[in-house]
C-alpha positions in Angstrom: -116.3 -4.0 -81.6 -115.2 -0.8 -83.5 -117.3 -0.2 -86.6 -114.4 -0.4 -89.0 -113.8 -4.0 -87.8 -117.3 -5.4 -87.8 -119.4 -7.3 -90.3 -122.6 -5.7 -91.6 -124.9 -5.5 -88.7 -128.2 -5.9 -90.5 -128.1 -9.6 -90.0 -126.0 -9.9 -86.8 -126.6 -7.2 -84.2 -129.6 -6.8 -81.9 -130.8 -4.6 -79.0 -133.8 -2.8 -77.6 -134.1 0.7 -76.3 -134.3 -0.4 -72.7 -133.2 1.6 -69.8 -130.6 1.3 -67.0 -128.7 3.3 -64.4 -128.1 6.9 -65.3 -126.9 10.1 -63.8 -129.4 12.9 -64.4 -129.3 16.2 -62.6 -132.8 17.5 -61.8 -133.5 21.1 -60.9 -136.5 20.9 -58.6 -139.2 23.1 -60.1 -142.8 21.9 -60.0 -144.8 21.5 -63.2 -148.3 21.4 -61.6 -149.3 24.9 -62.7 -148.4 24.4 -66.4 -150.3 22.4 -68.9 -148.6 19.0 -69.4 -147.1 18.6 -72.8 -145.5 15.7 -74.5 -141.7 15.4 -74.7 -139.6 12.8 -76.4 -139.1 9.6 -74.6 -135.5 10.2 -73.7 -134.7 6.6 -73.3 -136.2 5.8 -76.6 -139.3 4.1 -75.3 -142.3 4.3 -77.5 -145.4 4.5 -75.4 -147.2 1.3 -76.6 -144.4 -0.5 -78.4 -144.0 -4.2 -77.5 -140.8 -4.8 -75.7 -141.3 -8.2 -74.1 -144.6 -10.2 -74.1 -144.9 -12.2 -70.9 -146.1 -15.8 -71.3 -147.8 -17.7 -68.5 -144.6 -18.5 -66.8 -143.5 -14.9 -66.5 -140.7 -15.2 -69.0 -140.7 -12.8 -72.0 -139.9 -12.5 -75.7 -138.1 -9.6 -77.3 -139.4 -7.5 -80.3 -139.0 -9.3 -83.6 -136.3 -6.9 -85.0 -134.3 -7.5 -81.8 -134.3 -11.3 -82.2 -134.0 -11.0 -86.0 -132.4 -7.7 -87.2 -133.2 -8.4 -90.8 -136.7 -7.2 -89.8 -135.5 -3.8 -88.8 -137.1 -1.0 -90.9 -135.0 2.0 -90.0 -131.5 3.0 -89.0 -132.9 3.8 -85.6 -134.1 0.2 -85.1 -130.7 -1.0 -86.2 -128.9 1.3 -83.8 -131.3 0.2 -81.0 -130.7 -3.5 -81.8 -126.9 -3.0 -81.9 -126.8 -1.2 -78.6 -128.7 -3.9 -76.8 -126.2 -6.6 -77.9 -123.4 -4.2 -77.2 -124.4 -4.3 -73.5 -125.6 -7.9 -73.1 -124.1 -9.9 -75.9 -126.1 -12.9 -77.4 -128.0 -13.3 -74.1 -130.0 -10.2 -74.9 -131.3 -9.9 -71.3 -128.4 -11.4 -69.4 -124.7 -11.5 -69.9 -122.1 -8.8 -70.8 -121.4 -7.7 -74.3 -118.4 -5.8 -75.7 -119.6 -2.4 -74.5 -121.2 -3.8 -71.3 -119.0 -1.6 -69.1 -120.4 1.6 -70.5 -124.1 0.7 -70.2 -127.1 1.2 -72.6 -127.2 5.0 -72.9 -123.6 5.4 -74.0 -123.9 2.3 -76.3 -127.0 3.7 -77.9 -125.4 7.1 -78.5 -122.4 5.2 -80.1 -124.7 3.3 -82.4 -126.8 6.4 -83.2 -123.6 8.1 -84.3 -122.8 5.4 -86.7 -126.3 4.8 -87.9 -126.8 8.6 -88.2 -128.4 10.5 -91.1 -125.6 9.4 -93.4 -126.2 5.7 -92.9 -127.8 3.3 -95.3 -130.0 0.6 -93.8 -128.9 -1.8 -96.5 -125.2 -1.3 -95.8 -122.7 -0.2 -93.3 -123.2 3.0 -91.3 -121.1 6.0 -92.4 -121.1 8.1 -89.2 -121.5 11.2 -91.4 -124.2 13.8 -91.7 -126.2 15.4 -88.9 -126.7 12.8 -86.2 -130.1 12.5 -84.5 -129.5 10.9 -81.1 -132.4 8.8 -79.8 -131.9 10.1 -76.3 -132.3 13.9 -76.5 -131.6 14.4 -72.8 -128.0 13.2 -72.9 -125.3 15.8 -72.5 -124.0 15.9 -76.1 -122.3 18.9 -77.7 -120.7 18.7 -81.1 -120.8 14.9 -81.1 -119.0 14.7 -77.7 -120.8 13.2 -74.7 -120.6 13.7 -70.9 -120.1 10.6 -68.7 -119.1 9.5 -65.2 -116.5 6.7 -64.8 -115.5 4.5 -61.9 -112.0 2.9 -61.9 -111.2 -0.8 -61.6 -108.0 0.2 -59.7 -106.6 3.6 -58.9 -108.3 6.7 -60.0 -105.0 8.3 -61.2 -104.4 5.5 -63.6 -107.9 5.9 -65.1 -107.5 9.6 -65.4 -104.3 9.0 -67.5 -106.1 6.4 -69.6 -109.0 8.7 -70.2 -106.8 11.6 -71.4 -105.0 9.1 -73.7 -108.2 8.3 -75.6 -109.3 11.9 -75.9 -111.4 12.6 -72.9 -111.5 16.2 -71.7 -112.9 18.3 -68.9 -112.0 15.8 -66.2 -113.4 16.3 -62.7 -113.1 13.8 -59.9 -114.4 13.2 -56.4 -113.9 10.2 -54.2 -113.9 7.2 -56.6 -115.6 8.8 -59.6 -114.5 10.9 -62.6 -116.7 13.1 -64.7 -115.5 13.9 -68.3 -116.4 14.4 -72.0 -115.4 12.2 -74.9 -116.2 12.1 -78.6 -119.1 9.7 -79.2 -117.0 8.0 -81.9 -114.5 7.0 -79.2 -116.9 5.3 -76.8 -115.7 1.8 -77.8 -112.3 2.8 -76.7 -113.7 3.9 -73.4 -115.4 0.5 -73.0 -112.1 -1.3 -73.7 -110.1 0.5 -71.0 -108.7 -2.1 -68.5 -108.6 0.7 -65.9 -112.4 1.2 -66.2 -114.8 -0.6 -64.0 -117.9 1.0 -65.5 -119.2 4.2 -67.0 -122.6 5.8 -67.4 -124.0 8.7 -69.4 -124.8 12.1 -67.9 -128.0 13.9 -68.5 -129.1 17.5 -69.0 -130.6 19.0 -65.8 -134.4 18.9 -66.0 -136.0 22.0 -64.5 -138.3 21.5 -61.5 -139.7 24.0 -61.7 -135.9 44.8 -60.1 -138.7 45.3 -62.6 -140.4 42.3 -61.0 -140.7 41.7 -57.3 -141.4 38.3 -55.7 -144.6 38.1 -53.7 -142.7 35.9 -51.4 -141.0 39.0 -50.0 -144.3 39.9 -48.4 -145.4 36.3 -47.7 -142.4 35.8 -45.4 -142.6 39.2 -43.9 -139.1 40.1 -45.1 -140.3 43.7 -45.8 -141.0 44.1 -42.0 -137.7 42.4 -41.1 -135.6 44.7 -43.2 -137.4 47.8 -41.8 -137.4 46.7 -38.2 -133.8 45.6 -38.1 -132.4 47.9 -40.8 -130.9 45.0 -42.7 -130.5 44.1 -46.4 -128.1 41.2 -46.2 -125.1 43.5 -46.7 -121.7 41.9 -46.1 -123.1 38.4 -46.7 -122.5 36.3 -49.9 -125.1 33.8 -51.0 -124.0 31.0 -53.4 -126.6 29.6 -55.8 -126.4 26.2 -57.5 -128.8 25.3 -60.3 -128.6 24.2 -64.0 -127.4 27.4 -65.6 -127.4 31.2 -65.2 -126.9 33.0 -68.5 -127.0 30.5 -71.4 -130.7 30.1 -72.3 -131.0 33.2 -74.5 -134.1 34.1 -72.4 -133.2 37.5 -71.1 -129.7 38.1 -69.7 -127.8 38.9 -66.6 -127.0 42.4 -68.0 -130.6 43.1 -68.6 -131.5 42.0 -65.1 -128.8 44.2 -63.6 -130.1 47.2 -65.6 -133.7 46.6 -64.4 -132.7 46.2 -60.8 -133.6 42.5 -60.6 -130.0 41.6 -59.8 -127.3 43.4 -57.8 -125.7 46.4 -59.5 -122.4 44.6 -59.1 -123.7 41.7 -61.0 -123.3 38.0 -60.1 -119.9 36.2 -59.9 -120.5 33.2 -62.1 -117.9 30.5 -61.3 -119.2 28.0 -63.9 -122.2 27.8 -66.3 -123.8 25.1 -68.4 -124.6 25.4 -72.1 -128.3 25.3 -73.2 -129.7 25.4 -69.7 -132.9 27.1 -68.5 -131.2 29.8 -66.4 -133.2 28.7 -63.4 -130.3 29.9 -61.3 -130.9 33.5 -62.4 -134.5 33.1 -61.4 -133.4 32.0 -58.0 -130.9 34.9 -57.8 -133.7 37.4 -58.6 -135.7 36.0 -55.5 -132.6 36.4 -53.3 -132.1 40.0 -54.4 -135.7 40.8 -53.7 -135.5 39.6 -50.1 -131.9 40.5 -49.3 -131.0 43.3 -51.8 -127.7 44.1 -50.1 -126.3 40.5 -50.3 -123.7 39.6 -52.8 -124.5 36.6 -55.0 -122.3 33.9 -56.6 -123.3 31.1 -58.9 -122.0 27.8 -60.0 -123.7 25.1 -62.2 -124.7 21.9 -60.5 -123.6 20.2 -63.7 -124.8 16.8 -64.6 -124.3 14.6 -61.6 -123.1 14.0 -58.1 -119.4 14.7 -58.9 -120.0 18.1 -60.4 -122.5 19.1 -57.7 -120.0 18.3 -55.0 -117.4 20.3 -57.0 -119.8 23.3 -57.1 -120.4 23.2 -53.4 -116.6 23.2 -52.7 -116.0 26.0 -55.2 -118.6 28.3 -53.8 -117.3 27.9 -50.3 -113.8 28.5 -51.5 -115.0 31.7 -53.2 -116.3 33.0 -50.0 -120.0 32.1 -49.9 -121.5 32.2 -46.4 -124.8 30.7 -47.4 -125.4 28.2 -50.3 -128.7 27.2 -51.8 -129.4 24.7 -54.5 -132.3 23.2 -56.4 -130.7 20.3 -58.2 -131.3 16.6 -57.6 -129.0 14.2 -59.5 -130.6 10.8 -59.6 -127.2 9.1 -59.5 -127.1 10.1 -55.8 -127.6 7.1 -53.5 -130.7 6.7 -51.4 -129.2 4.6 -48.5 -125.6 6.1 -48.4 -124.4 9.7 -48.2 -123.6 10.9 -51.7 -120.5 12.9 -52.7 -122.6 16.1 -52.6 -123.9 15.1 -49.1 -120.3 14.7 -47.9 -119.4 18.1 -49.4 -122.3 19.8 -47.7 -121.3 18.4 -44.3 -117.7 19.6 -44.9 -118.6 23.2 -45.8 -121.1 23.4 -42.9 -118.3 22.4 -40.6 -116.4 25.4 -42.0 -119.3 27.8 -41.1 -121.5 27.8 -44.2 -125.2 27.5 -43.9 -126.7 25.2 -46.6 -130.3 25.2 -47.9 -131.6 22.7 -50.5 -134.9 22.5 -52.4 -136.7 19.5 -51.0 -138.2 18.2 -54.2 -141.7 17.9 -55.6 -142.6 14.3 -55.3 -144.8 14.2 -52.2 -144.8 10.7 -50.8 -144.9 8.8 -54.1 -142.3 6.2 -53.0 -142.4 2.5 -52.2 -140.1 1.0 -49.7 -139.9 -2.6 -48.5 -137.6 -5.6 -48.1 -137.3 -7.6 -51.4 -139.6 -10.6 -50.8 -139.0 -13.3 -53.4 -141.9 -15.1 -55.0 -141.7 -18.4 -56.9 -142.6 -16.7 -60.2 -139.9 -16.6 -62.8 -139.0 -13.2 -64.3 -138.0 -12.2 -67.9 -134.2 -12.6 -67.2 -134.6 -16.0 -65.4 -134.6 -14.7 -61.9 -137.5 -14.5 -59.4 -140.1 -11.7 -59.2 -140.8 -9.6 -56.1 -143.9 -10.5 -54.0 -145.7 -7.3 -53.1 -148.4 -9.0 -51.0 -148.2 -8.7 -47.2 -150.2 -11.9 -46.8 -152.0 -14.6 -48.8 -151.2 -15.4 -52.5 -148.2 -13.8 -54.1 -148.7 -10.5 -56.0 -145.9 -9.9 -58.4 -147.1 -6.6 -60.0 -147.7 -3.2 -58.5 -150.2 -0.8 -60.3 -149.3 2.8 -60.9 -151.0 5.6 -62.8 -149.2 8.0 -65.1 -151.3 11.0 -66.2 -151.6 12.0 -69.8 -148.4 13.3 -71.3 -146.6 12.9 -68.0 -142.9 12.0 -68.1 -142.1 9.8 -65.2 -138.6 8.9 -63.9 -138.6 5.8 -61.8 -135.5 5.7 -59.6 -135.1 2.2 -58.1 -132.3 1.4 -55.6 -131.5 -1.2 -52.9 -129.5 -1.0 -49.8 -126.1 -2.2 -51.0 -123.0 -0.1 -51.4 -122.3 2.2 -54.4 -118.9 1.5 -55.9 -118.8 5.2 -57.1 -118.7 6.2 -53.4 -115.8 4.0 -52.7 -117.6 0.8 -51.5 -117.3 -2.7 -52.9 -120.4 -2.2 -55.0 -123.7 -4.0 -55.4 -123.7 -7.8 -54.7 -127.2 -8.4 -56.3 -128.5 -7.9 -59.8 -132.0 -6.5 -59.6 -134.0 -5.5 -62.7 -137.1 -3.4 -62.9 -139.8 -3.5 -65.6 -142.8 -1.3 -66.5 -145.7 -3.2 -68.2 -148.8 -1.8 -69.9 -152.3 -3.2 -69.4 -151.7 -5.8 -72.2 -148.7 -7.2 -70.5 -146.1 -5.7 -72.8 -142.9 -4.4 -71.1 -142.7 -0.8 -72.2 -139.7 0.2 -70.0 -137.0 -1.6 -68.2 -133.8 -1.1 -66.2 -131.5 -4.1 -66.5 -127.9 -3.0 -67.0 -125.4 -5.2 -65.3 -124.7 -3.5 -61.9 -123.0 -6.2 -59.7 -119.8 -4.5 -58.5 -121.2 -1.2 -59.4 -124.0 1.0 -58.0 -127.1 -0.6 -56.6 -129.5 1.3 -58.9 -131.7 1.1 -61.9 -133.4 4.2 -63.4 -135.8 4.4 -66.2 -138.2 7.0 -67.8 -141.6 6.6 -69.4 -143.8 9.1 -71.1 -147.6 8.5 -71.2 -149.8 9.1 -74.2 -152.8 11.4 -74.6 -154.8 9.7 -71.8 -154.2 8.6 -68.2 -152.6 5.2 -68.3 -152.3 2.4 -65.7 -149.1 0.5 -65.7 -147.6 -2.4 -63.7 -144.2 -2.6 -62.1 -142.2 -5.8 -61.7 -138.9 -6.2 -59.8 -136.7 -9.2 -60.6 -133.9 -10.6 -58.5 -131.6 -12.0 -61.1 -128.6 -12.9 -58.9 -127.2 -12.4 -55.5 -128.9 -12.2 -52.1 -132.4 -10.7 -51.7 -131.8 -7.0 -50.6 -133.2 -6.3 -47.1 -134.5 -3.0 -48.4 -135.6 -1.8 -51.8 -137.0 1.6 -52.6 -138.2 3.5 -55.6 -139.4 7.1 -56.2 -141.9 8.1 -58.8 -140.2 11.4 -59.8 -142.5 13.4 -62.1 -142.1 16.8 -60.4 -145.6 17.0 -59.1 -147.1 15.8 -62.3 -149.6 13.5 -60.6 -148.3 10.0 -60.9 -149.6 7.7 -58.2 -148.8 4.3 -56.6 -152.2 2.6 -56.6 -151.7 -0.9 -55.0 -149.8 -1.8 -51.9 -148.5 1.8 -51.3 -146.1 2.6 -48.4 -146.2 6.4 -48.8 -142.5 6.6 -48.1 -140.0 9.4 -48.1 -138.9 11.1 -51.4 -136.0 13.2 -50.3 -132.7 11.6 -50.9 -129.1 12.3 -51.6 -127.8 15.7 -50.6 -131.2 17.1 -49.5 -130.9 14.3 -46.8 -127.4 15.3 -45.7 -126.9 15.9 -42.0 -125.9 19.5 -42.6 -128.5 20.5 -45.1 -131.7 22.4 -44.3 -134.3 21.1 -46.6 -136.9 23.6 -47.9 -140.5 22.7 -48.7 -143.0 25.0 -50.6 -146.2 26.8 -49.8 -148.0 29.0 -52.5 -147.5 32.6 -51.6 -151.2 33.3 -52.1 -152.0 30.7 -49.3 -150.1 32.5 -46.6 -151.2 34.9 -43.8 -149.9 37.9 -45.7 -152.4 37.0 -48.5 -155.3 36.2 -46.2 -154.8 32.5 -45.6 -154.0 31.4 -42.0 -152.5 29.0 -41.3 -150.5 28.8 -44.5 -151.0 25.6 -46.6 -148.2 23.3 -47.8 -148.0 22.5 -51.5 -149.2 19.0 -51.9 -146.2 18.0 -54.0 -143.6 18.9 -51.4 -141.4 15.9 -50.8 -141.4 13.8 -47.6 -138.3 13.3 -45.5 -137.1 10.3 -43.6 -135.0 8.2 -46.0 -132.8 5.9 -43.9 -129.0 5.7 -44.3 -127.8 2.1 -44.1 -124.2 2.5 -45.3 -121.3 4.7 -44.1 -119.0 6.7 -46.3 -116.6 3.8 -46.5 -119.2 1.4 -47.8 -119.7 -0.4 -44.5 -123.2 -1.3 -43.1 -124.2 0.7 -40.1 -125.4 -1.3 -37.1 -128.5 0.8 -36.9 -129.9 2.9 -39.9 -129.8 6.6 -39.4 -133.1 8.4 -40.2 -132.9 12.2 -40.6 -135.9 14.5 -40.7 -134.1 16.9 -42.9 -137.0 19.0 -44.2 -137.7 21.6 -41.6 -138.4 24.9 -43.4 -141.0 26.1 -45.8 -140.8 29.0 -48.2 -143.2 30.5 -50.7 -143.5 29.6 -54.4 -145.6 30.7 -57.3 -143.9 34.0 -57.2 -143.0 36.4 -60.0 -139.6 36.7 -61.8 -138.9 38.7 -64.9 -138.5 35.7 -67.2 -138.5 32.3 -65.4 -141.5 30.1 -64.6 -145.0 29.6 -66.0 -146.5 32.4 -67.9 -150.3 32.7 -67.7 -153.4 34.1 -66.0 -154.0 31.4 -63.4 -152.8 33.2 -60.3 -154.0 36.3 -58.5 -151.3 38.7 -59.8 -150.7 40.6 -63.0 -151.9 38.6 -66.0 -149.1 37.3 -68.2 -146.4 37.4 -65.5 -144.0 34.5 -65.0 -144.8 32.4 -61.9 -142.0 30.4 -60.4 -143.4 27.3 -58.7 -141.8 24.5 -56.7 -139.3 24.1 -54.0 -136.8 25.6 -56.3 -138.6 28.9 -55.7 -139.1 28.4 -52.0 -135.4 27.6 -51.1 -133.9 30.9 -52.2 -136.5 32.8 -50.1 -135.3 31.1 -47.0 -131.6 31.4 -47.9 -132.1 35.1 -48.3 -133.8 35.3 -44.9 -130.7 33.7 -43.4 -128.6 36.5 -45.0 -130.8 39.1 -43.2 -130.3 37.1 -40.0 -126.5 37.1 -40.4 -126.3 40.8 -41.0 -128.5 41.5 -38.0 -126.3 39.4 -35.7 -123.1 41.1 -36.8 -122.0 39.5 -40.0 -121.3 36.1 -41.5 -119.1 34.8 -38.6 -121.7 35.8 -36.0 -124.0 32.8 -36.5 -123.4 29.1 -36.9 -125.5 26.9 -39.0 -127.0 25.4 -35.9 -128.0 28.8 -34.6 -129.6 29.7 -37.9 -131.5 26.5 -37.9 -132.7 27.0 -34.3 -133.7 30.6 -35.0 -135.7 29.6 -38.0 -137.4 26.9 -36.0 -138.3 29.1 -33.1 -140.0 31.8 -35.2 -142.4 29.4 -36.9 -146.2 29.5 -37.5 -148.0 26.2 -37.9 -148.7 25.1 -41.5 -151.5 23.0 -42.8 -150.2 19.7 -44.2 -151.5 16.6 -45.8 -153.0 14.0 -43.5 -151.1 10.9 -44.8 -147.7 11.8 -43.4 -145.9 10.4 -40.4 -143.3 13.0 -39.5 -143.4 15.1 -36.3 -143.8 18.8 -36.5 -140.8 20.8 -37.6 -140.5 24.6 -37.5 -140.1 27.0 -40.3 -139.1 30.5 -39.4 -139.1 33.9 -40.8 -136.5 36.1 -39.2 -137.3 39.3 -37.5 -141.0 38.7 -37.1 -143.3 36.4 -35.2 -144.6 34.7 -38.4 -143.1 31.8 -40.1 -144.1 28.4 -41.5 -144.1 25.1 -39.6 -143.5 22.3 -42.0 -144.6 18.8 -41.2 -142.2 17.3 -43.8 -144.1 16.0 -46.7 
């Protein structure tokens, strides 16, 4: 209820800082070449804090201050307690509370606002002073917060209602609206009859002239430009990343002056505050390989809606080629996302689309949900991971020291945000430490919404073993579940009952997208290594599509081997990447790692191809894909993959990379 109508919460409101479905936009840059460093647990999970303690039956107990808020010792614990009951009501783990439609992240931000620095633990919150939000990765500016919303009826009616309660910056696609709202008005959002559910949006997390990319030599672009007298002139390359010119780390003007960007500058259609400017790093790579090409940029924003909008906007602005390095985790695994549909549409209009594949290797588990007879914390039944014999209800994983891990868990039921009927099953996910305490959970109500739970956990100062549990709380057992350990190449592993499954999903798995893997530039023929060697973190393709764009089940799942091209990474930019002396180049230079660096190299090669063939309209996406494939050189890959060989070309030469996806 609104804070001006409630009784003092010290003795009445409870919650824990659990975790549920979110919409985070990830830029895919690898972290393997930088020293891991701790960051805040953005979902408010303290590394070894007791959440639930399992008893012999598998049911759990909540922390004492959740059950009895009089034991809370800080405003943060009060806010955490209040947010949990906001979502679930007196059931704590089950049921729907007064803010249940907006989920835990928005509810916690709402409570943080009122239990901010001006609050008194002994009395009512004031909502004054400088607010410290527990989840520092939320998109919050001047106490307004970004969110996605799905209507209970028509989308136009919800748009009108959102504007009426003060929402701004509305963007819509399909059955979903993205917008901003003052944190203080989140209760009004939850009370809208036109709203089915809403979820918080997150800042993009980076995957990752005067300086020239070594990838220019690694892909033989120097020879291609000379032999065919091409620079990419007449071709426009659109770039989608987190931001372009907002980090305060260098500037577009300085890059133009140094020759690292085109003299005409870059047409920025939209930018994102407080980003990393990874898009400018990508643009520097494109300019090195195709110095005559024009470059446009748009931000991938915070989720599937804004990414789809950026794709449409760049195509409308005249981009002939588009390349992105963002991966919103609100994209569906088993159904084409809004961005996937946008890619297929622009490709049909003649655009060639390249997407960074991701940096999660094959750290994914995929299986039918096999119920055990063991009761779970919310009263349902736990998943049985065993393929034979006695039931095994936990799966061991390892999280390296200081590694921040996102666990994206989905099942093959329709996403309401994509226009389907929504999930018919409630499935929860828990992360337990070695003592049996649940240190992370995804358990927001999702029936009728999106079939997804997503949580994050940050390990402490040593490598830690954890145990996953999946609980079917209600509805039919899904015929397929899948999770991805997304730590951007940080080293998290699935230790028991692994399936080594695909890790590309969403728009990188679109029918029209050309996925790009990564090979370090210094392990290519141009630098004395033949055949070139794939980065061991490059994601694996093959995620099946079970559901069509209308939310109906396909008779036969569609499996796409979308990752067919490899480009170089570890290359220099003037400002972006890891700065150090670990690579065979000039000490202190910035080294841009990950598929985020590889993708713009290949997109720039496509620009050279287009000019050589007579201009943008002279080649179709299919012809570019075929030409890339036919000019490939075999690449060395990991031995635990299942995909068949796919080519990776470098235009104008006989050398390229062949990528066995993953």
